[in-house]
N, C-alpha and C positions, 0 to 999 in steps of 0.2 A: 582423441587420446586412445583410440582402439588398440594401437600397437603397444602402448605403455601398459594398458590394462591387461592385455593378453600375456605379456612377458612377466608382469608381476604376479599374475594368477599362477603361471607355471612355477615361479620361484616359491610362492606360498605353498603350493602343493608339494614341492620337493622338501620344504621345511617340515611339513606335516609328516611325510613319509619317513624322514630321517629322525623324527622325534625331537626336533629342535624348536618347535613352536610352543610358546607359552611354557617353557621349561627352565627359565632363568639361565639361559645359555650364553656364554661368550664365544663369539666366532672371530677368528683372525681372517681378515680379507686380504688375499694376495692381490696387490694393485700394481700392475705394470705401467699404468697410465694409458694403455691402449683401449679401444672401444669395448672389447669384451669384458675385461676386468672392471672398466669404469661403469659399464651398464650394470654389472653385478653389484658393485658398491652402491650405486645410486638406488637400485631396486631394494637392496637389503636395508638401506637407511630409511627409505620411504615405508618399509614394512616393519621396521624395528619396534615401534610402539605397539602395533597391533599384535605382534608375536612375541613380545617380551625379550627382544634380543639386545645384547651388548656387543658392540663391534670394535675391533682394534685393527687399524690399517697397517699393513706391512709392505714395504717396497725395498727391493734389493737392486742396487746399482751394479750391473755386471761389469762396468768399467771397460767396455770394448767398443763403444760407439762415440767416444769423445764427448764433445759439448752436448750432443743430443741426449746422451745418457744423463748428464748432469741436469739438463732441463726437465727430463722425465721425473727425476727425483724431486726437484723443486715443485713440479706440478702435483705429484702425489701428495706431498706434504701440505701444499696449499689447499687442495681439495679436502683433505682430512680436517684441516683447521676450519675451513668454511662450513663443514658439516658438523663441527664440534666433536670430532672423534679423536681418540688417542692414536698416535702414529709412530711407527719405528722405521727409520730409513737408514740403511747400512750400505757401505760401498765395499765390495770385495773383488778380488782378481781371480777369474775362472781359470786362467792359464796356470797360475800358481797352485790353485786347488788341484787341477788336473795333474800337474807334475807330482805334487805331494801324495796323491792317491794312486799314482801309477796307472792312470786311465788314458787309453789311446784316443778316445772320442771326445772332442771338445763339447759336443752337445750333451753327452752323458755326464761329463764333469760339471757343466753348468747346471744341469738338472739336479744333480745330487747337492751341489752347493746351495741352490735355491731352496730345496726342501729342508736341508739342514738349518738354514737361516730361519725359515718359517716355523720349524719345530722349536727353535730357541725362543722365538717371539711368543708362540703358543704357551710354552712352559712358564715364561715370565708373566704372562697376562692371565693365566689360569683358564685358557680356552679349551673346550672339548674337541674342537675341530678347526681346521683351516679350510676356507672355502675359496675356490679358484674359478676363473671364468672360462673353463673348457666348454665348447659348444658342440652341436651336432656335427659341424664341419670338422672339428678337431677329432671327434670320435671316428668319423669315416676315414680321415687321413691316417689315424693311428692303426686302424684295422688293415688298411691297404699297405702301409709300411710293413706291418707284421706278415702279411701275405707274401710280400716281396722277399722277406727274409726267411721264408719257410717256417712260419710259426705253427705251433700247435693250438689246441683249444683255448689256452689261456691268452695267447696273443690275439686270437679271433674275438675274444670277449672285449678287447679294447679297454675301455674305462668304465668303472662303476660309479653310480651316483654317490654312494658312500663306500669308501674302501679303507682298508688298513693303511697305516702310514707307510709310504714307500721307502723313506730313508731319513735318518738312520734307524737302525734296528732297535735302539733303546728309547724310542719315543713313547713307550707305554701304551695307553689306550687312545692316544690321539688318532683322529680320523681325518681323511681327506674328503671334502664335500664338494660335489660338482652339480649345482642346481640348474645349470644352463644346458644340459645335454639334450634337451628337447627344443632348444633355441638355435637358430642359425646365426651366422655372422652378419648377414644382411639385417636380421631383426635387431641385433645389438646396436648396429649403426643407426637404424631408424628410431630405436628407443631413445638413444641419447639426443638425437635431433628433435624428436617430438617433445621431450621434457625440457628442452633448451639447455642441455648440459654439454660441456666440451670434453674432448679427449685428445690424445696425441697418437700420431702414427709412427710406428717403429720401423725404421729403415732396415733393421735386422731381418724383418719378415720377407725381405726381397733379396737377401744375400744367397746366391746359389751354391755357396760352399756348404750350406746346410741341406741335408737330404729332404727334410720335411718341406722346406720351401720349394724344392723342385717338384715334389709331389703335388703341393698346393697350387703352384703357379703353372705347371706344365702338364703333369700326368692326369690329374683329376679333370681339368677342362677338356683334354683330349678324349678321355673316356666318356665324358658327358656328351661331347659333340659327335663322336664317331660310333659309339656303342650303346650308351644308355643315358638318356637325359636325366634319369632319376638315380644315377649311380650312388650319390651320397645317401639317399634313403635306403638303397639296397644294401650298402655296407653297414648302415646303422641296424637294419633288420638282421643282418648276419651276426652282428655283435650281440644282439639281444637273444637270438637263437642259441648262440654258443654259450652265453651266460646261463640260460635256462638249463641246457644240457649239462654244463659243468656243475651246476647246483645239485642236480640229481646224482651225478657220478660221485661228487664229494660226499653226499649222504651215504652212498654205498660204501665208500672208503671208510667212513666213520664206523660202519657196522663191523668191518673186518679188522680195523686197526689194532684192537687189543690182541687179536690172534696172530698177528704177524710181527709185532714189536716186542722184543725181549728186554730192551733197555732204552730209556729216553731221559736225557738230562746230561748236565756237565759237558755241553757242547759235543754230544755224541748220541747217535741213534743206532741201535743194533736190531737188524731184522733177522727173522728165521728164514733161511734160504728156501727150505722145503715149502713152508707156508706161502712164501712170496711166489714161488714158481707155479703154485696152484691157482694163482689169480689170473684174471684176464690181463693181457699185456697193458691195456690202458690203465687199469687199476695199479699194476706194478709201477708204471711210469709216474703216476700221480702220487703214489706212496713214497717213491724216492724223492720226488720234488718236495713233498711235505717234510720229509726227513731233512732235506737240505735247508729248508726254511727254518726248521727247529734248531739246526746247528748254527746257522749264520744270522738268522733274524729276518732275512728277506731273500727274494729270488732275483734281484736286480741284474746280476751278472749271468744268471743261468739261462742258457739258450736251448732251443729244441734239439740241437745237435748233441748237447751235453746229456739231455734226457735219453736220447736214443743210445748213446754210449753207455749210460748207466744201466739201461734195461738189458743191453747186450751182455754186459758183465754179469748181471744178475742171473741170466740164463745160461751163461757159458760154462761148460764143464772143463774145458782144457785151455781156455784163453788166458789173457793177462789177469793177474790176480789183484791189480790195483789200478785205479783211475784217478788222475789228478784233476780237480775241478776248480772253478774260480774261487778267489779269496782264500786260498790255502786249504780247501777242503779235499779230503781223500776218501774215495769209496773203495773198500777193499774186501776181498774174500778172506774169511777167517774161520776155518773149520766149517761148521754148519751155519755160519752167520754171514750176513752182509753188514759191514760197519761203515757208517758215515761219521767222520770226525774232522774237526777243524784244528789246524796247527799241529797235527800229529802225522808224522811220516812213518809208514809201516817199516819195520826193520827188514832189510833185504833178506829174502829167504834163501839166497844162494851164497854159500861161503866162497871166498875168493879162490880162483884157480890160478896158482902161481906158476904152473908149468903144464906140459902136455903129458898124457898118460896113455900107454898102449895096453890094451886088454885083449884077452883071448876068450872066446865063448866056449861053453861046454858043448860037447858033441854027442855024447851018449844020451839016448832018450831017458828022461827022468832024472838026469844028473843036474846038480846045482853047484855053482861056485860063487864066491864073493871076494871082491878085491877092493883095495883102497885107492882112491883117486884124490889125493889131497885130503880135504875134510869130508869127502863123500865116501860112502860105502855103496858099491855097485854090486847088486845081487842079480845073478843070471840063472835061468832055468830052461833047460831044453825039453820041450814038451809038444803038445798039440793044442789047437784052440779049445778043446774040451778038457784036456789034461792040464789043469792049472797047478801052479806050485802051492804049497801049503804056507801061504803068507797071510792067513786070515782072510777076511772078506775083501775080494778085489772087485771094486765097483767101477762103473764107467766114469764116475767123477774123480777117481784117484789119479791126479795129474802126474804123480811121480812114478807110475807104473805103466808100461806099454807092452804090447804083444806085436812082434815084428816077424815078417816072413824070413824063415831061417836061410833059405837059398838066396834070397835077395840081399840080406845084410852081410853074408860072408862069414869068415871064421874069426874075425877080430875087428877091432875098431880103435879109433883114437878119441880120447876125451879131451876137449880143449875149449878155450873161450873163443869169441869171435875174432875174425880178422877183417881188415878192409877188403871190400869186394865180395864177401861171402854171399852165396846165393843158395836157395833151396827150392825144390818143387813141392810145395805144400800139398798135403792130402786133398785129393779132389780136383787138383789143378793139372792142366796139361803142360803149361809152361813154367818157367822158373820165376822166382821173385827174389828181390834183394832182401837179405836177412834184416837189414836195417829197416826196410819198409814193413816187413812182417812184424817185427817187434813194436814198431810204431802203431800199426793197425791193432795189435793185441793190447795196446795201452800199457806196455811194460815201462815203468818209469825209466827215464834216461839214465839215472844214476845206477840202475841195476844191470844194464844191458851187457856190460863187460864181464859180469859174473855169471851170466846164464851159461850152463854147461851145454856143449854140443857133442853129440855122438856121431862121429864121422867114419863111414865105411869106404870101401873102394869106389862106390858110385857117388860119393859125396856125403853131405850132411843128411843123416838118416833120422835124427831126432833132435829137435830143439827142446831140451829137457824141461819138462813142466808145461809145454805148450803145444807143439805140433810135431807129427812125424812126416817124413817125406812120402809122397805118393808111391814111389818105387819100392819103399820098404814095407808096405802094408802086407797083410796076410792075404794070400790068394784063396778066397772063399770057395772057389770051384775045384781046387786041387786039394788032395789030402797030404799036403806038405807039412813037414814039421815046423814048429814056430820057436821063437826065442822070447821068453819073458824077461824083462829087465826092470829092476826097481832101483831108484836112487833114494838114499836116505842119509841123514846127517850122521857123521861119526861123532858119537857122544863122548869119546875118550878125551 
């Protein structure tokens, strides 16, 4: 019984670390009927008297494997009855859940549905935690999947032994407990065999429509055979290293959090842009991630690409002013703040341009003119790079004011909205770029794009107002040429 003793010793140690030993705790045990969750259920039942545990078995029939799934449900209920444990067995349709939630991934939808079910069981039974049979193999596969998807530190961390509830966000203090992360799948099989207990094999684990199964059945064996026989242990070590580093960085974030957050609550978090920009980029990214979690309750839909885009917007002086994120969250620039809010779309900062407007630039040095272009006031000043107009403080972050080369921009321009096929040579680029692609890269919301004013000279679009100037329209720093200052402002009449 060496295998059984070793596995139960690891589970007992995990109970101690989690604070669930001799604490009059009820645990919901997620039982799929497979060897991992069955080994967990048997071990917890054998340890329950010594550790003062109350157990409640939960089984969700995913309803996509026909009779096999029905038999799994019967098996889980029978085992719970044999062990004298209360059990909840429910049948739900993951395809229906996926459609209702608007989720493209079947795997993600099934995962959310499963956690929502177990959260309901935990609430009904008064459980402090739900325990599931994730093993060291599952941890390694999760880390590898996250590496393949281009994950950051949170993805490299994989799974924690005790973690906050992943879904839904309103589960309160409910925790997810994984006491088998130091146990392999081979050991769970051997454990069940050694104690003379049965389990079922899930054919879904061999369906190649699921990415995790391809990693488990194909990629991991190849890596072990061709590159590193200990690849599973290496990935587990990587997860633990990432977890330790994240713990330190999150403590550093805790220290600066009060100085960067101006408002927190009511599904909104407001950051001080200046204070945020003074942080190391990693802390900026983690602060934005924490803000997103405070707004939505979890980070299930948030990807590393979203975090990169959020950090870019936080640093950007002249880029897009808003970024749409998963589950209806918007990150927007608002004066000296960065605002994360759910279910709130920022009012479009551009009044509608109903026609095209021809404007002429002032020519005499030091002269200034102002004209109307629909609901815009366009103020222009003929000067030099050092001879600025008296418009108050003109800072590099003022996206509505630009300084253009006077000889390059010409004597006049057209103010208009975009047309199909528009292109621009953005500042710093040698070639042209589709305006549509530029606005997409700048994260300008789709609904705003037809309202963005364009300043077009003889050589083409010279300024995408509020965002980018053309490379050809820039000031020649080596020549003492005159410049043209232009400011767009809203007509308040």
